[in-house]
C-alpha positions as CSV (number, residue, x, y, z in Angstrom):
1,M,-23.9,-23.1,23.1
2,A,-20.2,-22.3,23.2
3,A,-19.2,-18.7,22.8
4,F,-16.4,-17.5,20.5
5,E,-14.6,-14.3,19.7
6,S,-16.8,-11.9,17.7
7,G,-14.5,-12.3,14.7
8,V,-15.4,-16.0,14.4
9,Y,-19.1,-15.1,13.8
10,W,-18.2,-12.6,11.2
11,I,-16.1,-15.1,9.4
12,W,-19.0,-17.5,9.6
13,L,-21.3,-14.9,8.0
14,Q,-18.7,-14.2,5.3
15,I,-18.5,-17.9,4.4
16,V,-22.3,-18.1,4.3
17,F,-22.8,-15.1,2.0
18,G,-19.6,-15.2,0.0
19,W,-16.9,-12.6,-0.6
20,G,-18.0,-9.4,-2.1
21,S,-21.7,-9.9,-1.2
22,H,-23.9,-6.8,-1.3
23,R,-26.1,-8.4,1.4
24,I,-23.8,-7.4,4.2
25,N,-24.8,-3.8,4.1
26,A,-28.5,-4.7,4.8
27,L,-27.6,-7.1,7.5
28,V,-25.4,-4.7,9.4
29,S,-28.1,-2.1,9.3
30,R,-30.7,-4.5,10.8
31,F,-28.7,-6.7,13.2
32,D,-26.3,-5.6,15.9
33,T,-23.8,-8.4,15.5
34,A,-23.0,-11.4,13.4
35,R,-23.3,-13.5,16.5
36,E,-27.0,-12.4,16.8
37,I,-27.7,-13.9,13.4
38,Y,-25.8,-17.1,14.2
39,E,-27.6,-17.7,17.5
40,M,-31.1,-17.2,16.0
41,S,-33.1,-20.4,15.7
42,P,-34.0,-21.6,12.1
43,Q,-37.6,-20.6,12.8
44,D,-36.7,-17.0,13.9
45,R,-34.4,-16.6,10.9
46,E,-37.2,-17.6,8.6
47,A,-39.8,-15.5,10.4
48,C,-37.7,-12.3,10.2
49,R,-37.9,-12.3,6.4
50,S,-34.3,-11.0,6.1
51,F,-32.9,-14.1,4.3
52,T,-33.6,-16.0,1.1
53,Q,-34.2,-19.7,1.2
54,S,-30.8,-20.5,-0.2
55,E,-29.2,-18.3,2.5
56,L,-31.2,-20.1,5.2
57,D,-30.0,-23.4,3.8
58,M,-26.4,-22.3,3.7
59,M,-26.6,-21.2,7.3
60,K,-27.7,-24.7,8.3
61,Q,-25.0,-26.3,6.3
62,T,-22.1,-24.1,7.6
63,P,-20.7,-25.1,10.9
64,V,-19.1,-22.4,13.0
65,E,-16.1,-24.6,13.5
66,K,-15.2,-23.9,9.9
67,A,-15.0,-20.2,10.7
68,L,-13.1,-21.0,13.9
69,A,-10.4,-22.8,12.0
70,V,-9.9,-19.7,9.8
71,Y,-9.7,-17.5,12.9
72,E,-7.1,-19.8,14.6
73,R,-5.1,-19.8,11.4
74,C,-5.0,-16.0,11.4
75,K,-3.4,-16.2,14.9
76,V,-0.7,-18.5,13.7
77,I,0.4,-16.3,10.8
78,G,0.1,-13.0,12.7
79,C,-2.9,-11.8,10.7
80,R,-5.6,-9.7,12.5
81,V,-9.3,-10.0,11.8
82,I,-11.1,-6.7,11.6
83,T,-14.9,-6.6,11.4
84,P,-17.6,-4.0,11.4
85,E,-17.8,-4.3,15.2
86,D,-14.2,-3.0,15.5
87,A,-13.5,0.7,15.9
88,E,-10.5,0.2,13.6
89,Y,-12.8,-0.8,10.7
90,P,-12.6,2.0,8.1
91,E,-15.6,4.2,7.9
92,R,-14.8,4.7,4.2
93,L,-15.6,1.0,3.7
94,R,-18.8,1.0,5.7
95,N,-20.3,3.3,3.2
96,I,-19.5,1.5,0.0
97,Y,-21.7,-1.0,-1.9
98,A,-20.9,-4.5,-0.7
99,M,-19.0,-3.6,2.4
100,P,-16.7,-6.4,3.4
101,A,-17.8,-8.5,6.4
102,V,-14.2,-9.3,7.3
103,L,-10.8,-7.7,6.6
104,Y,-7.7,-9.8,7.1
105,V,-5.0,-7.3,8.0
106,K,-1.2,-7.1,8.6
107,G,-0.4,-3.6,9.9
108,S,-2.6,-1.0,11.4
109,L,-5.8,0.6,10.0
110,A,-6.0,3.2,12.8
111,G,-6.5,6.7,11.5
112,L,-6.9,5.4,7.9
113,D,-10.0,7.6,7.4
114,K,-8.1,10.7,8.1
115,Q,-5.4,10.0,5.6
116,L,-5.2,11.3,2.0
117,I,-5.0,7.9,0.4
118,F,-4.7,7.5,-3.4
119,S,-5.1,4.2,-5.1
120,M,-2.9,3.8,-8.1
121,V,-3.8,1.3,-10.8
122,G,-2.8,0.2,-14.3
123,T,-2.1,-2.7,-16.5
124,R,0.2,-5.6,-15.7
125,K,1.6,-5.5,-19.3
126,C,2.8,-1.9,-19.0
127,S,5.4,0.1,-21.0
128,E,8.6,1.5,-19.7
129,Y,6.9,4.9,-19.8
130,G,4.1,3.6,-17.6
131,I,6.6,2.2,-15.0
132,R,8.5,5.5,-14.9
133,V,5.4,7.6,-14.5
134,A,3.8,5.3,-11.9
135,A,7.0,5.4,-9.8
136,L,7.4,9.1,-10.2
137,L,3.8,10.0,-9.3
138,S,3.6,7.7,-6.3
139,R,7.0,9.0,-5.0
140,Q,5.9,12.6,-5.4
141,L,2.6,12.0,-3.5
142,A,4.3,10.0,-0.8
143,R,6.9,12.7,-0.3
144,Y,4.1,15.1,0.4
145,G,2.8,12.7,3.0
146,A,0.0,11.0,1.1
147,V,-0.5,7.2,1.4
148,I,-0.4,5.1,-1.8
149,A,-2.7,2.0,-2.1
150,S,-2.2,-0.5,-4.8
151,G,-3.1,-4.1,-5.7
152,C,0.4,-5.7,-5.5
153,A,0.0,-7.1,-9.0
154,S,2.9,-7.0,-11.5
155,G,3.4,-4.0,-13.8
156,I,2.0,-0.7,-12.7
157,D,0.9,-1.9,-9.2
158,T,4.4,-2.9,-8.4
159,A,6.0,0.3,-9.9
160,C,3.6,2.4,-7.7
161,L,4.6,0.8,-4.5
162,N,8.2,0.7,-5.4
163,G,8.1,4.4,-5.9
164,A,6.2,5.1,-2.7
165,A,8.6,2.9,-0.8
166,H,11.3,5.6,-1.3
167,E,9.4,7.7,1.2
168,C,8.2,6.8,4.7
169,G,4.6,6.1,5.2
170,G,2.2,3.2,5.8
171,H,1.5,2.4,2.2
172,I,-1.2,-0.2,1.5
173,G,-1.4,-3.4,-0.5
174,V,-4.9,-4.7,-1.2
175,L,-4.8,-8.4,-2.2
176,G,-6.9,-10.6,-4.4
177,C,-5.8,-13.7,-2.4
178,G,-5.1,-14.8,1.1
179,I,-2.7,-12.7,3.2
180,D,-0.3,-15.6,3.4
181,V,-0.2,-16.1,-0.4
182,V,2.5,-14.2,-2.3
183,Y,1.3,-13.3,-5.8
184,P,3.1,-12.8,-8.0
185,K,6.1,-14.7,-6.6
186,E,8.6,-12.1,-7.7
187,N,6.9,-9.6,-5.3
188,A,8.0,-11.5,-2.2
189,N,10.2,-8.5,-1.1
190,L,7.2,-6.2,-1.6
191,Y,5.0,-8.3,0.6
192,Y,7.8,-8.3,3.2
193,W,8.1,-4.6,3.1
194,L,4.4,-3.9,3.3
195,S,4.0,-6.4,6.2
196,N,6.7,-4.6,8.2
197,Y,6.4,-1.0,7.2
198,G,3.0,-0.6,5.6
199,V,-0.4,-2.4,5.6
200,L,-1.7,-5.5,3.8
201,I,-5.4,-5.9,3.5
202,T,-7.5,-8.7,2.0
203,E,-11.1,-9.9,2.1
204,F,-10.1,-13.4,1.4
205,P,-9.2,-15.9,4.2
206,P,-5.7,-17.3,4.5
207,G,-4.8,-19.8,1.9
208,T,-7.1,-18.4,-0.8
209,R,-5.4,-18.7,-4.2
210,P,-5.3,-15.7,-6.6
211,Y,-8.2,-16.8,-8.8
212,G,-9.1,-14.4,-11.6
213,K,-12.6,-13.8,-10.2
214,N,-11.1,-12.4,-7.0
215,F,-9.6,-9.3,-8.5
216,P,-12.7,-7.5,-9.5
217,I,-14.1,-8.2,-6.0
218,R,-10.8,-6.8,-4.5
219,N,-11.0,-3.6,-6.6
220,R,-14.0,-2.1,-4.8
221,I,-11.9,-2.2,-1.5
222,L,-9.0,-0.6,-3.3
223,S,-11.0,2.3,-4.5
224,G,-13.2,2.4,-1.3
225,I,-10.3,3.1,1.1
226,S,-9.1,6.0,-1.1
227,V,-10.2,9.5,-1.7
228,G,-9.1,9.2,-5.3
229,T,-8.0,6.6,-7.9
230,V,-5.2,7.3,-10.3
231,V,-5.2,5.4,-13.6
232,V,-1.6,5.4,-14.9
233,E,-1.8,3.2,-18.0
234,A,-4.7,0.9,-19.0
235,P,-6.0,-0.6,-22.2
236,E,-9.6,-0.3,-23.3
237,H,-10.6,-3.4,-21.3
238,S,-8.6,-3.5,-18.1
239,G,-9.0,-4.3,-14.5
240,A,-7.8,-0.8,-13.7
241,L,-10.9,0.6,-15.4
242,I,-13.1,-1.6,-13.1
243,T,-11.4,0.1,-10.1
244,A,-12.0,3.5,-11.7
245,N,-15.7,2.6,-12.2
246,H,-16.0,1.5,-8.6
247,A,-14.4,4.8,-7.5
248,L,-17.0,6.7,-9.5
249,E,-19.9,4.7,-8.1
250,Q,-18.5,5.3,-4.6
251,G,-18.3,9.1,-5.2
252,R,-14.5,9.1,-5.3
253,D,-12.4,11.2,-7.6
254,V,-10.7,9.6,-10.7
255,F,-7.5,10.9,-12.2
256,A,-5.7,9.6,-15.4
257,V,-2.3,10.0,-16.9
258,P,-2.2,10.9,-20.6
259,G,-0.3,8.5,-22.8
260,R,0.5,8.2,-26.5
261,I,-2.6,8.2,-28.7
262,D,-1.2,5.4,-30.8
263,D,-0.5,3.1,-27.9
264,E,-3.3,0.6,-27.0
265,K,-2.0,0.6,-23.4
266,S,-3.2,4.3,-23.1
267,V,-6.6,3.9,-24.6
268,G,-8.5,3.3,-21.4
269,A,-6.9,6.3,-19.6
270,L,-7.4,8.6,-22.6
271,N,-11.1,7.5,-22.9
272,L,-11.6,8.4,-19.2
273,I,-10.1,11.9,-19.8
274,R,-12.0,12.4,-23.1
275,G,-15.3,11.3,-21.5
276,G,-14.8,13.8,-18.6
277,T,-15.0,11.1,-15.9
278,A,-11.3,11.5,-15.0
279,K,-9.1,14.6,-14.5
280,M,-5.9,14.7,-16.5
281,I,-2.8,14.9,-14.3
282,C,0.9,15.3,-15.0
283,C,2.4,15.4,-11.6
284,G,1.6,14.7,-7.9
285,E,0.7,18.3,-7.1
286,D,-2.0,18.2,-9.8
287,I,-3.8,15.6,-7.7
288,L,-3.1,17.2,-4.3
289,M,-4.4,20.6,-5.3
290,E,-7.9,19.1,-5.8
291,Y,-8.1,18.5,-2.0
292,E,-7.0,21.9,-0.8
293,Q,-10.6,23.1,-0.1
294,L,-11.8,19.8,1.2
295,Y,-8.8,19.2,3.5
296,P,-7.2,22.6,3.9
297,E,-5.3,21.9,7.1
298,K,-4.2,18.5,5.9
299,V,-2.9,19.7,2.6
300,Q,-1.1,22.7,4.1
301,A,0.5,20.4,6.7
302,M,1.6,18.0,3.9
303,R,3.2,20.9,2.0
304,K,5.1,21.9,5.1
305,V,6.4,18.4,5.4
306,H,7.4,18.5,1.8
307,L,9.4,21.6,2.4
308,T,11.3,20.1,5.3
309,K,12.3,17.2,3.1
310,E,14.2,19.6,0.8
311,R,18.0,19.4,1.3
312,P,18.6,20.9,4.8
313,G,21.0,23.7,5.4
314,K,24.2,23.3,7.4
315,A,22.4,24.4,10.6
316,D,20.2,21.3,10.2
317,R,23.1,19.0,9.7
318,P,25.3,17.4,12.4
319,E,28.4,19.3,13.2
320,K,31.1,18.4,10.6
321,K,34.0,16.4,12.0
322,D,37.4,15.7,10.6
323,K,36.8,12.0,10.4
324,V,33.9,9.5,10.8
325,E,34.8,6.0,11.7
326,P,33.4,3.7,9.0
327,V,31.1,0.9,10.0
328,P,33.0,-2.4,10.0
329,E,32.7,-4.4,6.8
330,A,31.4,-7.9,6.3
331,E,34.0,-10.5,7.1
332,K,34.8,-11.3,3.4
333,R,35.0,-7.6,2.3
334,E,38.0,-5.4,2.9
335,T,37.3,-2.4,5.2
336,L,36.4,0.7,3.2
337,S,37.1,4.3,4.2
338,F,34.8,7.1,3.1
339,D,37.0,10.0,4.3
340,W,37.0,11.3,0.8
341,V,33.2,12.0,1.0
342,E,33.0,15.6,2.0
343,D,29.6,15.7,3.7
344,I,29.4,14.1,7.1
345,V,25.8,12.7,6.6
346,E,26.6,11.3,3.2
347,R,29.8,9.7,4.7
348,Q,27.8,8.0,7.5
349,I,25.3,6.7,4.9
350,C,28.0,5.3,2.7
351,A,29.7,3.6,5.6
352,C,26.4,1.8,6.6
353,I,25.5,0.8,3.1
354,A,28.9,-0.6,2.4
355,E,27.9,-3.7,4.4
356,G,25.1,-4.4,2.0
357,E,21.7,-3.2,1.0
358,E,19.9,-1.1,3.7
359,Y,16.3,0.0,4.2
360,I,15.7,3.6,5.1
361,Q,14.2,2.5,8.4
362,S,17.5,0.7,9.2
363,L,19.5,3.7,8.3
364,V,17.5,5.8,10.7
365,T,18.2,3.4,13.5
366,R,21.9,2.9,12.7
367,T,22.8,6.6,12.1
368,G,20.5,8.2,14.6
369,L,19.5,10.7,11.9
370,S,16.0,11.7,11.1
371,V,14.2,10.8,7.9
372,Q,14.1,14.5,7.0
373,V,17.9,14.6,7.0
374,L,18.5,11.1,5.4
375,L,16.2,11.4,2.4
376,P,17.7,14.5,0.8
377,A,21.2,13.1,1.5
378,L,20.3,9.8,-0.2
379,T,18.9,11.8,-3.2
380,E,22.2,13.8,-3.4
381,L,24.2,10.5,-3.3
382,E,22.0,9.1,-6.1
383,I,22.7,12.2,-8.2
384,E,26.4,11.9,-7.5
385,G,26.2,8.3,-8.7
386,L,27.5,6.9,-5.4
387,V,24.3,5.2,-4.2
388,A,21.5,3.4,-6.1
389,S,18.0,2.5,-5.2
390,V,17.1,-1.1,-5.5
391,G,13.4,-0.5,-4.8
392,L,11.2,-1.0,-1.7
393,G,13.1,1.8,0.2
394,Q,16.5,-0.1,-0.1
395,Y,19.8,1.4,-1.2
396,R,23.2,0.0,-2.2
397,L,26.6,1.4,-3.1
398,T,27.4,1.7,-6.8
399,D,30.5,0.5,-8.6
400,R,31.6,4.1,-8.8
401,A,31.6,4.4,-5.0
402,Y,33.8,1.3,-4.7
403,D,36.1,2.6,-7.4
404,E,36.5,5.9,-5.5
405,C,37.4,3.9,-2.3
406,S,40.1,2.1,-4.3
407,K,41.6,5.3,-5.6
408,E,41.8,6.6,-2.1
409,R,43.6,3.5,-0.9
410,K,46.2,3.9,-3.7
411,H,46.9,7.4,-2.6
């Protein structure tokens, strides 16, 4: 019998039992590896009394080559296969009902169990209020150093990740489809950002379409990797409430944002608050303070990080010079001078962004400045109306900035 990588056998087991199967917990507690189950003879499988007849039949009908094809596909698309045999497999997911047999991952799960991760959920058909609140809360939590996990759907999910992307951190997208399937299509940039600067996780093999039945299965992973779930805006019958229920079953905290009492989009969150199953929150620190006793060192460290991200004093800034050479413009655009920008850091940022939209990570590389210096400067430039965020941690110059450059050239 040919031997394969251990991940192949776990994929085989996943195909046999299906995605979201509660049977994996029992099998992991009885057998050492998926390979052990695969290599058992049909007689031994039946004799051990661990499988139903339909499961025994499915094992006979499922060739390991089917799992091998999935495993090889993962190599081609740069997706890693994480199983319960791997040290990187999150402990938080080992202890939930229906632990996943396989996680298909882009990014790293190392240290995930030590992170303060908050899943943020809400309706796809959200209001402008919901979008603003989702982006604000996720940005506040991320600025403290928390990790935001969301489902990458449209509406609240997208707003949460867009808000978190303003701050550095390995934020997480948990998918209800294959890791190589972009859904919805308009979130292509979000997928790219998470693939390169965060983490993408799914239980579904590459190529799996985003069928409606997948999302309730996905939601238990979203709540399971988190210490708490935040419901931003949700109608009475909403997938966000399924995630909240999973969180409660898993012993996780649930938070909810109050909304208008006459808005049906707020009914689900208001019911959670009224029923006492969710704590009402109005800002990121309302959430963070709940973990000060459970994670005192972590929360204190996060608050120190938050303080260092306030606008630094002159001693923290590079020495001011008379002039900073602007970064050369794209061929079709006239060279711009930002000598009129008084602050040296802000001047460097404007010169870089003048070439086009830039990610925070790219600005770190190009300017040689730390994130702690760049973020407050970008905030100041936004306030001054010279730079605008386009989401996903990207920034561009505003029309006002170009107008100021034109005025300087006339003088």
